[in-house]
FITOR-421037 format. One record per residue (C-alpha): x, y, z; residue number from 1. Coordinates in steps of 0.25 Angstrom, whole numbers. Layout:
x; y; z; k
X; Y; Z; NUM
...
***
This chain:
x; y; z; k
-146; 342; 409; 1
-138; 334; 398; 2
-123; 333; 400; 3
-120; 337; 385; 4
-123; 351; 380; 5
-132; 349; 368; 6
-135; 363; 362; 7
-145; 358; 351; 8
-154; 352; 362; 9
-153; 363; 371; 10
-155; 374; 361; 11
-167; 368; 355; 12
-173; 366; 368; 13
-172; 380; 373; 14
-176; 386; 359; 15
-189; 378; 360; 16
-191; 383; 374; 17
-189; 397; 371; 18
-199; 396; 359; 19
-210; 389; 367; 20
-209; 399; 378; 21
-208; 411; 368; 22
-197; 416; 377; 23
-192; 427; 367; 24
-206; 433; 364; 25
-206; 448; 366; 26
-213; 453; 379; 27
-225; 461; 374; 28
-225; 470; 386; 29
-219; 484; 382; 30
-216; 489; 396; 31
-203; 481; 399; 32
-189; 487; 395; 33
-187; 482; 381; 34
-175; 477; 372; 35
-177; 476; 357; 36
-165; 467; 352; 37
-164; 465; 337; 38
-155; 458; 327; 39
-156; 462; 312; 40
-166; 452; 306; 41
-160; 443; 295; 42
-163; 440; 281; 43
-169; 426; 280; 44
-158; 419; 272; 45
-162; 406; 278; 46
-149; 404; 287; 47
-143; 411; 298; 48
-128; 414; 299; 49
-118; 417; 310; 50
-120; 432; 308; 51
-135; 429; 312; 52
-131; 420; 324; 53
-122; 431; 329; 54
-132; 443; 327; 55
-144; 435; 333; 56
-136; 430; 344; 57
-131; 444; 348; 58
-146; 449; 348; 59
-151; 437; 356; 60
-141; 439; 367; 61
-145; 453; 368; 62
-160; 449; 368; 63
-159; 438; 378; 64
-150; 447; 387; 65
-160; 458; 387; 66
-172; 449; 390; 67
-164; 444; 403; 68
-163; 458; 407; 69
-178; 460; 407; 70
-180; 467; 394; 71
-192; 465; 385; 72
-184; 460; 373; 73
-188; 461; 358; 74
-179; 451; 350; 75
-186; 448; 336; 76
-181; 442; 323; 77
-186; 443; 309; 78
-182; 442; 294; 79
-178; 452; 284; 80
-185; 444; 274; 81
-186; 452; 261; 82
-174; 454; 251; 83
-167; 450; 239; 84
-161; 436; 244; 85
-175; 430; 245; 86
-177; 434; 230; 87
-164; 428; 226; 88
-167; 415; 234; 89
-180; 415; 227; 90
-174; 415; 213; 91
-163; 406; 217; 92
-171; 395; 224; 93
-185; 398; 217; 94
-192; 401; 230; 95
-200; 413; 233; 96
-193; 423; 242; 97
-204; 422; 253; 98
-203; 407; 254; 99
-187; 408; 254; 100
-188; 419; 265; 101
-198; 411; 274; 102
-190; 398; 273; 103
-177; 406; 277; 104
-184; 413; 289; 105
-189; 400; 294; 106
-175; 394; 293; 107
-168; 406; 300; 108
-179; 407; 311; 109
-175; 392; 315; 110
-160; 396; 315; 111
-162; 408; 323; 112
-171; 401; 333; 113
-160; 390; 334; 114
-150; 400; 338; 115
-159; 403; 351; 116
-162; 417; 347; 117
-172; 424; 356; 118
-181; 430; 345; 119
-196; 434; 347; 120
-201; 427; 334; 121
-215; 434; 337; 122
-208; 447; 332; 123
-203; 440; 319; 124
-202; 449; 307; 125
-201; 444; 292; 126
-200; 456; 283; 127
-206; 449; 270; 128
-219; 447; 277; 129
-231; 456; 273; 130
-233; 459; 288; 131
-219; 465; 288; 132
-218; 472; 275; 133
-231; 478; 276; 134
-225; 488; 285; 135
-213; 490; 276; 136
-224; 495; 266; 137
-231; 503; 277; 138
-218; 511; 280; 139
-216; 513; 265; 140
-230; 520; 264; 141
-227; 528; 276; 142
-214; 533; 270; 143
-221; 536; 257; 144
-231; 544; 264; 145
-220; 552; 271; 146
-211; 554; 258; 147
-201; 544; 263; 148
-203; 534; 252; 149
-201; 539; 238; 150
-198; 534; 224; 151
-186; 538; 215; 152
-177; 532; 205; 153
-164; 525; 209; 154
-154; 515; 202; 155
-155; 500; 205; 156
-146; 488; 200; 157
-153; 483; 187; 158
-150; 470; 180; 159
-154; 471; 166; 160
-153; 456; 163; 161
-162; 452; 175; 162
-170; 465; 173; 163
-170; 467; 188; 164
-165; 476; 200; 165
-154; 470; 208; 166
-150; 473; 222; 167
-136; 477; 225; 168
-133; 463; 230; 169
-137; 457; 217; 170
-127; 466; 209; 171
-113; 459; 209; 172
-102; 466; 202; 173
-112; 474; 195; 174
-119; 462; 189; 175
-132; 455; 192; 176
-131; 444; 202; 177
-140; 435; 194; 178
-137; 437; 179; 179
-123; 444; 179; 180
-128; 456; 171; 181
-123; 470; 173; 182
-132; 478; 183; 183
-136; 492; 179; 184
-142; 503; 187; 185
-156; 506; 184; 186
-165; 517; 189; 187
-178; 513; 195; 188
-188; 521; 203; 189
-188; 516; 218; 190
-193; 519; 231; 191
-185; 525; 242; 192
-186; 529; 257; 193
-182; 543; 260; 194
-172; 539; 271; 195
-164; 552; 268; 196
-175; 560; 275; 197
-170; 554; 288; 198
-155; 555; 284; 199
-152; 566; 294; 200
-160; 559; 306; 201
-154; 545; 303; 202
-140; 552; 304; 203
-143; 560; 316; 204
-149; 549; 324; 205
-137; 540; 321; 206
-132; 548; 334; 207
-143; 541; 342; 208
-138; 527; 338; 209
-129; 525; 351; 210
-131; 510; 351; 211
-126; 508; 337; 212
-111; 505; 333; 213
-104; 518; 329; 214
-100; 512; 316; 215
-115; 509; 312; 216
-119; 523; 316; 217
-108; 528; 307; 218
-112; 520; 296; 219
-126; 525; 297; 220
-121; 540; 297; 221
-112; 537; 285; 222
-123; 531; 277; 223
-132; 543; 280; 224
-120; 551; 276; 225
-124; 565; 279; 226
-116; 575; 271; 227
-116; 590; 272; 228
-111; 596; 259; 229
-115; 605; 247; 230
-123; 603; 234; 231
-116; 610; 222; 232
-121; 612; 208; 233
-111; 609; 197; 234
-117; 615; 184; 235
-117; 606; 171; 236
-118; 618; 162; 237
-119; 611; 148; 238
-133; 605; 153; 239
-137; 616; 162; 240
-137; 607; 174; 241
-130; 606; 188; 242
-124; 594; 195; 243
-127; 596; 210; 244
-117; 589; 219; 245
-116; 587; 234; 246
-103; 587; 241; 247
-99; 586; 256; 248
-85; 592; 251; 249
-87; 605; 245; 250
-72; 608; 249; 251
-69; 599; 237; 252
-78; 606; 226; 253
-66; 613; 219; 254
-60; 599; 217; 255
-72; 594; 208; 256
-66; 588; 195; 257
-79; 580; 190; 258
-93; 577; 193; 259
-100; 564; 194; 260
-115; 561; 194; 261
-123; 548; 196; 262
-128; 540; 184; 263
-142; 543; 189; 264
-140; 558; 190; 265
-151; 566; 183; 266
-140; 573; 174; 267
-133; 560; 170; 268
-141; 558; 157; 269
-139; 572; 153; 270
-124; 572; 155; 271
-121; 558; 149; 272
-124; 556; 134; 273
-120; 542; 133; 274
-131; 535; 140; 275
-125; 521; 139; 276
-113; 526; 147; 277
-122; 532; 157; 278
-129; 519; 159; 279
-116; 512; 161; 280
-113; 521; 173; 281
-127; 519; 178; 282
-124; 504; 178; 283
-112; 506; 188; 284
-120; 516; 197; 285
-117; 515; 211; 286
-106; 504; 210; 287
-94; 509; 217; 288
-85; 498; 212; 289
-82; 506; 199; 290
-83; 521; 198; 291
-88; 524; 184; 292
-89; 538; 178; 293
-95; 543; 165; 294
-90; 556; 160; 295
-102; 565; 155; 296
-101; 576; 144; 297
-103; 587; 154; 298
-96; 594; 165; 299
-100; 602; 178; 300
-95; 615; 183; 301
-89; 616; 197; 302
-97; 628; 203; 303
-85; 632; 212; 304
-74; 633; 202; 305
-81; 632; 189; 306
-73; 620; 184; 307
-80; 610; 175; 308
-79; 596; 178; 309
-84; 583; 171; 310
-96; 575; 175; 311
-96; 560; 176; 312
-108; 550; 179; 313
-102; 541; 189; 314
-107; 528; 195; 315
-103; 531; 209; 316
-112; 544; 211; 317
-125; 541; 217; 318
-138; 548; 215; 319
-142; 544; 229; 320
-132; 553; 236; 321
-130; 568; 234; 322
-135; 573; 221; 323
-130; 562; 212; 324
-118; 571; 207; 325
-104; 573; 214; 326
-93; 582; 212; 327
-80; 574; 211; 328
-67; 579; 218; 329
-57; 568; 215; 330
-46; 575; 223; 331
-55; 573; 236; 332
-64; 561; 234; 333
-58; 548; 232; 334
-69; 542; 223; 335
-68; 555; 214; 336
-53; 553; 214; 337
-54; 539; 209; 338
-64; 543; 198; 339
-55; 554; 193; 340
-43; 545; 192; 341
-52; 535; 184; 342
-57; 545; 174; 343
-44; 554; 174; 344
-51; 566; 180; 345
-44; 578; 187; 346
-41; 579; 202; 347
-40; 592; 209; 348
-36; 593; 224; 349
-44; 604; 232; 350
-41; 600; 246; 351
-28; 597; 253; 352
-26; 591; 266; 353
-20; 601; 277; 354
-10; 590; 281; 355
-4; 582; 269; 356
-10; 568; 270; 357
-3; 555; 273; 358
-3; 548; 263; 359
-1; 559; 254; 360
-12; 565; 245; 361
-3; 564; 233; 362
5; 552; 228; 363
17; 560; 225; 364
19; 568; 238; 365
13; 577; 248; 366
17; 592; 246; 367
11; 603; 239; 368
-2; 605; 232; 369
-8; 592; 226; 370
-6; 587; 212; 371
-20; 580; 209; 372
-13; 571; 200; 373
-5; 565; 211; 374
-17; 563; 221; 375
-17; 549; 227; 376
-31; 550; 230; 377
-42; 559; 235; 378
-40; 568; 247; 379
-54; 567; 254; 380
-51; 574; 267; 381
-53; 589; 270; 382
-42; 599; 269; 383
-38; 613; 263; 384
-44; 617; 250; 385
-35; 620; 238; 386
-39; 625; 224; 387
-53; 628; 229; 388
-55; 643; 225; 389
-58; 652; 237; 390
-59; 640; 246; 391
-44; 636; 244; 392
-37; 635; 258; 393
-49; 632; 266; 394
-50; 619; 274; 395
-61; 609; 269; 396
-70; 612; 281; 397
-70; 627; 279; 398
-71; 626; 264; 399
-83; 617; 264; 400
-91; 627; 271; 401
-86; 639; 262; 402
-88; 631; 249; 403
-102; 627; 253; 404
-105; 642; 257; 405
-100; 647; 243; 406
-108; 636; 236; 407
-121; 641; 242; 408
-118; 656; 241; 409
-115; 654; 226; 410
-127; 645; 224; 411
-119; 633; 219; 412
-125; 623; 229; 413
-129; 622; 243; 414
-125; 615; 256; 415
-133; 602; 258; 416
-133; 589; 267; 417
-133; 576; 260; 418
-134; 562; 265; 419
-128; 549; 259; 420
-141; 542; 263; 421
-150; 540; 252; 422
-165; 537; 251; 423
-168; 522; 254; 424
-172; 515; 241; 425
-181; 504; 245; 426
-186; 499; 231; 427
-181; 485; 228; 428
-185; 479; 214; 429
-186; 465; 221; 430
-197; 456; 225; 431
-194; 451; 239; 432
-197; 464; 247; 433
-208; 473; 253; 434
-217; 478; 241; 435
-217; 494; 241; 436
-232; 498; 243; 437
-234; 508; 232; 438
-243; 507; 219; 439
-240; 514; 206; 440
-253; 519; 200; 441
-254; 526; 186; 442
-264; 536; 191; 443
-259; 538; 206; 444
-244; 536; 205; 445
-237; 530; 217; 446
-248; 525; 227; 447
-244; 519; 241; 448
-251; 506; 244; 449
-261; 510; 255; 450
-258; 505; 269; 451
-270; 496; 270; 452
-265; 488; 258; 453
-252; 485; 265; 454
-244; 476; 264; 455
-242; 475; 249; 456
-239; 460; 248; 457
-227; 455; 241; 458
-233; 444; 232; 459
-226; 430; 233; 460
-231; 424; 220; 461
-220; 430; 211; 462
-209; 424; 204; 463
-195; 429; 207; 464
-184; 428; 196; 465
-175; 439; 200; 466
-176; 444; 185; 467
-184; 456; 180; 468
-193; 465; 188; 469
-199; 463; 201; 470
-208; 450; 202; 471
-218; 459; 208; 472
-221; 465; 194; 473
-225; 451; 190; 474
-236; 450; 201; 475
-248; 457; 196; 476
-256; 455; 209; 477
-245; 463; 216; 478
-242; 473; 205; 479
-255; 479; 203; 480
-264; 485; 213; 481
-275; 495; 214; 482
-271; 510; 216; 483
-277; 514; 230; 484
-279; 528; 225; 485
-285; 527; 211; 486
-289; 512; 211; 487
-282; 510; 198; 488
-272; 499; 195; 489
-258; 502; 201; 490
-245; 495; 202; 491
-237; 491; 214; 492
-223; 494; 217; 493
-215; 482; 214; 494
-202; 486; 221; 495
-200; 480; 235; 496
-194; 487; 247; 497
-179; 486; 251; 498
-178; 476; 262; 499
-171; 486; 271; 500
-185; 491; 273; 501
-189; 478; 280; 502
-177; 479; 290; 503
-179; 494; 293; 504
-191; 492; 302; 505
-191; 477; 306; 506
-187; 480; 320; 507
-199; 488; 322; 508
-208; 477; 317; 509
-202; 468; 328; 510
-209; 477; 339; 511
-222; 470; 335; 512
-227; 456; 336; 513
-230; 449; 323; 514
-243; 455; 318; 515
-243; 466; 329; 516
-239; 478; 320; 517
-247; 489; 314; 518
-237; 501; 312; 519
-248; 511; 308; 520
-257; 508; 320; 521
-257; 514; 334; 522
-249; 502; 339; 523
-236; 509; 336; 524
-240; 522; 342; 525
-244; 516; 356; 526
-235; 509; 366; 527
-231; 499; 355; 528
-221; 488; 353; 529
-214; 497; 344; 530
-212; 508; 353; 531
-208; 499; 364; 532
-197; 491; 356; 533
-191; 501; 347; 534
-180; 504; 346; 535
-172; 491; 345; 536
-163; 490; 357; 537
-152; 482; 350; 538
-151; 479; 335; 539
-141; 469; 330; 540
-135; 466; 316; 541
-124; 467; 306; 542
-116; 479; 303; 543
-119; 477; 288; 544
-133; 483; 292; 545
-127; 495; 298; 546
-132; 505; 287; 547
-144; 502; 279; 548
-153; 493; 288; 549
-150; 502; 300; 550
-152; 515; 293; 551
-165; 511; 286; 552
-170; 506; 300; 553
-167; 519; 306; 554
-174; 526; 295; 555
-186; 517; 296; 556
-187; 520; 311; 557
-187; 535; 309; 558
-197; 534; 299; 559
-206; 525; 308; 560
-204; 535; 319; 561
-209; 546; 310; 562
-221; 538; 307; 563
-224; 539; 322; 564
-222; 524; 324; 565
-209; 525; 332; 566
-203; 534; 343; 567
-188; 531; 340; 568
-178; 536; 331; 569
-169; 524; 329; 570
-172; 509; 328; 571
-160; 503; 335; 572
-155; 507; 348; 573
-142; 498; 348; 574
-136; 491; 336; 575
-126; 480; 337; 576
-119; 476; 324; 577
-113; 462; 325; 578
-100; 458; 318; 579
-99; 448; 307; 580
-96; 433; 309; 581
-82; 431; 303; 582
-76; 417; 299; 583
-63; 415; 292; 584
-60; 430; 292; 585
-73; 434; 285; 586
-88; 436; 287; 587
-96; 423; 286; 588
-102; 421; 273; 589
-106; 409; 264; 590
-98; 415; 252; 591
-85; 414; 261; 592
-88; 400; 266; 593
-86; 404; 280; 594
-100; 403; 286; 595
-103; 396; 299; 596
-118; 390; 299; 597
-125; 394; 312; 598
-134; 382; 310; 599
-121; 373; 311; 600
-116; 380; 323; 601
-130; 378; 330; 602
-130; 363; 327; 603
-116; 361; 332; 604
-115; 370; 344; 605
-129; 376; 346; 606
-134; 390; 346; 607
-129; 394; 359; 608
-115; 391; 355; 609
-117; 398; 341; 610
-122; 410; 349; 611
-112; 410; 360; 612
-100; 410; 350; 613
-106; 421; 341; 614
-107; 430; 353; 615
-94; 426; 360; 616
-85; 427; 348; 617
-85; 442; 346; 618
-92; 455; 351; 619
-105; 456; 343; 620
-100; 468; 335; 621
-88; 462; 331; 622
-86; 451; 320; 623
-86; 437; 325; 624
-75; 428; 320; 625
-80; 414; 319; 626
-73; 403; 327; 627
-76; 388; 327; 628
-68; 388; 340; 629
-77; 399; 346; 630
-89; 391; 343; 631
-83; 379; 350; 632
-79; 387; 362; 633
-94; 393; 363; 634
-99; 378; 363; 635
-89; 373; 373; 636
-93; 385; 382; 637
-108; 381; 382; 638
-104; 366; 384; 639
-96; 370; 396; 640
-108; 378; 402; 641
-116; 365; 400; 642
-106; 357; 407; 643
-105; 366; 419; 644
-120; 365; 421; 645
-120; 350; 419; 646
-108; 347; 428; 647
-114; 355; 439; 648
-129; 352; 437; 649
-131; 344; 450; 650
-125; 354; 459; 651
-131; 366; 451; 652
-145; 359; 453; 653
-145; 360; 468; 654
-151; 371; 475; 655
-139; 380; 481; 656
-138; 390; 492; 657
-139; 405; 488; 658
-126; 410; 485; 659
-120; 417; 497; 660
-111; 429; 499; 661
-98; 420; 501; 662
-101; 413; 488; 663
-102; 426; 481; 664
-87; 428; 482; 665
-84; 415; 474; 666
-78; 418; 460; 667
-89; 411; 452; 668
-100; 420; 458; 669
-92; 433; 456; 670
-88; 428; 442; 671
-103; 425; 439; 672
-107; 440; 442; 673
-95; 445; 435; 674
-99; 437; 423; 675
-114; 442; 424; 676
-109; 457; 424; 677
-99; 454; 413; 678
-109; 447; 403; 679
-120; 458; 406; 680
-110; 470; 404; 681
-104; 463; 391; 682
-118; 461; 385; 683
-123; 475; 389; 684
-109; 481; 384; 685
-111; 480; 369; 686
-115; 466; 369; 687
-101; 460; 372; 688
-106; 446; 371; 689
-92; 440; 369; 690
-87; 445; 382; 691
-99; 441; 389; 692
-98; 427; 384; 693
-84; 426; 388; 694
-88; 430; 402; 695
-98; 419; 403; 696
-87; 409; 399; 697
-78; 414; 410; 698
-89; 412; 420; 699
-91; 398; 414; 700
-76; 396; 417; 701
-78; 400; 432; 702
-90; 391; 433; 703
-83; 379; 428; 704
-71; 382; 438; 705
-81; 383; 449; 706
-83; 371; 458; 707
-94; 373; 468; 708
-93; 365; 482; 709
-102; 373; 491; 710
-117; 375; 489; 711
-115; 390; 487; 712
-105; 387; 476; 713
-115; 379; 468; 714
-124; 390; 469; 715
-114; 399; 463; 716
-111; 390; 452; 717
-125; 389; 448; 718
-127; 404; 449; 719
-115; 406; 440; 720
-120; 396; 430; 721
-134; 402; 430; 722
-128; 416; 428; 723
-119; 411; 417; 724
-131; 405; 409; 725
-139; 417; 411; 726
-128; 425; 405; 727
-126; 415; 394; 728
-140; 414; 390; 729
-141; 425; 380; 730
-129; 420; 373; 731
-132; 405; 373; 732
-147; 404; 377; 733
-150; 389; 376; 734
-139; 383; 384; 735
-141; 394; 395; 736
-156; 390; 395; 737
-152; 375; 397; 738
-142; 377; 407; 739
-151; 386; 415; 740
-161; 375; 416; 741
-151; 365; 420; 742
-147; 373; 432; 743
-162; 372; 436; 744
-167; 385; 431; 745
-180; 387; 424; 746
-180; 392; 410; 747
-178; 401; 403; 748
-165; 407; 407; 749
-169; 419; 398; 750
-180; 422; 408; 751
-170; 425; 418; 752
-164; 438; 422; 753
-150; 442; 417; 754
-140; 440; 428; 755
-135; 452; 437; 756
-122; 453; 443; 757
-118; 456; 457; 758
-109; 468; 457; 759
-101; 464; 469; 760
-98; 450; 463; 761
-96; 455; 449; 762
-86; 467; 452; 763
-78; 471; 441; 764
-65; 471; 449; 765
-64; 456; 449; 766
-51; 450; 444; 767
-47; 436; 440; 768
-35; 430; 446; 769
-28; 417; 442; 770
-26; 407; 453; 771
-13; 398; 451; 772
-9; 386; 460; 773
6; 384; 459; 774
6; 394; 447; 775
-4; 386; 439; 776
-17; 393; 435; 777
-28; 386; 443; 778
-40; 396; 443; 779
-44; 410; 442; 780
-52; 418; 452; 781
-59; 431; 451; 782
-57; 441; 463; 783
-60; 455; 466; 784
-49; 464; 463; 785
-41; 469; 475; 786
-45; 458; 486; 787
-35; 454; 496; 788
-25; 443; 493; 789
-32; 434; 504; 790
-45; 435; 497; 791
-38; 431; 484; 792
-32; 419; 490; 793
-45; 415; 496; 794
-52; 416; 482; 795
-41; 408; 475; 796
-41; 397; 486; 797
-57; 396; 485; 798
-56; 393; 470; 799
-61; 379; 467; 800
-50; 376; 457; 801
-39; 381; 466; 802
-44; 374; 479; 803
-44; 361; 471; 804
-30; 362; 467; 805
-24; 367; 480; 806
-32; 356; 488; 807
-24; 354; 501; 808
-11; 358; 496; 809
-2; 368; 504; 810
-3; 383; 500; 811
11; 388; 499; 812
8; 402; 495; 813
-2; 411; 487; 814
3; 421; 477; 815
-6; 432; 473; 816
-3; 441; 461; 817
-14; 452; 462; 818
-23; 453; 450; 819
-17; 441; 443; 820
-16; 428; 451; 821
-15; 419; 463; 822
-5; 408; 464; 823
-7; 398; 475; 824
6; 390; 478; 825
3; 376; 484; 826
12; 364; 489; 827
11; 350; 484; 828
***
């Protein structure tokens, strides 16, 4: 054993050993208790960042811990490899996206391995390979068969200068990121998945997500957005049409002062004569930064009170929710209130609070019926109806029901349930993605590609410029194919799939070895890896993915279940959303210049220190505040452990007596068992790694203070160090392996069982007492609460540090303050 701790040498040695031994290869037997641990896979940008270090270190601790508990662990990794950044890099660096992606994957894989992560690389998934995206296409065909995939018109961001579709990320201040031209909204026919058919089940099964953070479950529910309300028809008499609206607040219907419709509403072109003005509103469609309205030449009639109100085309009204038309009640909706003030529209209060609000509803006071001109803002809560015809005086909760009943009886509309959730648009007018497997034939129409012809390969011999239409249109070899029905010439779809499709089922792909997958064969329906491994027991990732990725994954799981390939309803049993890494008061980012390079940390301190700090600095779900001193502290702790073993290497190498009953009363023995219990329970209790590591540091302090004299005491010291290394190994695996071997044990430490504590030795009623000599702190002891003073004295006098200071001096008296301290007064 070397005297000096060299993390580089130690870590490379053990990474080589683990790789050669295939220590983390998943056990193929399907009869053991299993644990599927998964971190969200990364986009292969080429470099890992501290967020990766934290995320993957958390998952690695859990995977290693479960292995040592005897679980058959699946801990895979892969690459979310399709997407816009690769296309942008191709344009910027004049390199093909596939080459750029493969190069980045190779580089990041080296970095992940250098962290000592226990991945089974035989399960590696790369979504841009035909072997993977073939199944994206297969799922699409299955959804098409079941009516879950359909085609319709929708708006996209369009740059007229580059003549291309832009992703939302490429629109900066309403302008094209490349040429700075004003971006407009263009209507294109695109493919959608009918996720709305699963809206109610997705909502109801949120109640099954017991292992998810409450705020994430709430975000899922809010995104689905179930609303029970009423549809009402507002006649537009001049053109013989009706505007159908949906509202969850029928109690405000008497306060309608204007109507707003989406720019893409079927009636918008009938209501607006100035097409240029309409196009200007369309250009701002869906942009919440500025609410723009175009007054039409027509008005609608409120069917409840006969009042005629103006109709606006507004950029904030979405066709994707409700009916594409809204009633506007400025007194009771803040957005409508602001719009009314901007355009000088009237405001009428129809609901008053039962108790005057604080701050006041009115700018000028609180008493009497409200003057709408004095309103400081919209009153959006429920209350008592005023100026509402026969419903005046009713409370909102009663009025809602009565008004809906009245509307249905008079044939003015009907009660309905709506969801904010919209169908999932999967078409992307981009190159680097999964080709959509359909053909367009002049004779046969839309024709699905036969399953036997999958995958439809994405061609790589194309030129990517970022301008004009999809480069797939320039590849005749790709574009044209034989129609499988009439054998005539057909044209392929040139849109590619949203990359969320790739990440909506990748956790299922991991359940099979490379090449060992055939989703439509009997493999699935028998006792398969899929049935054994799913659901994921622990999923780990950032809260920024709390809505779409998780929602789409839940949707895909339910669809795959309905295809008969799964027998579960939800993909992720437990979810951990780790906090961000913060430095200088903000999230680490290149733009803010506060990034810490993980590669630098590993070169200077080693992977074990980097892992240990990221796990010790904060609980996993909280933000981690970066501290250079904290990293130094973690490094010093590992160096101290190394020093403990090196200093005692000769004594620890000798064979010692079995620990007897008298020795089991020693503080170090009891502290060791207490630490085993503490670390185990902290890991099991919501993965409180920070407090678990703190307990290990306390045990290291006790080990440092312990000075063995007798043979049995050496045995206790070795026992304590071995248990400390076993407990430390999931956090800092390399140094634990090295020191485990230095104690004379055979590798690997990860083939050992997780330590178990002795209940008697680890009793929770242990307390710590300060031991003073002549009033000065000299040591600390842990005792069982309530033991007699004579036993406390004996334990204090048996402490090595105290014994050394007292020597042969006269004991004048011993003062015991129960529960706090022992003060031994000695003579000179």
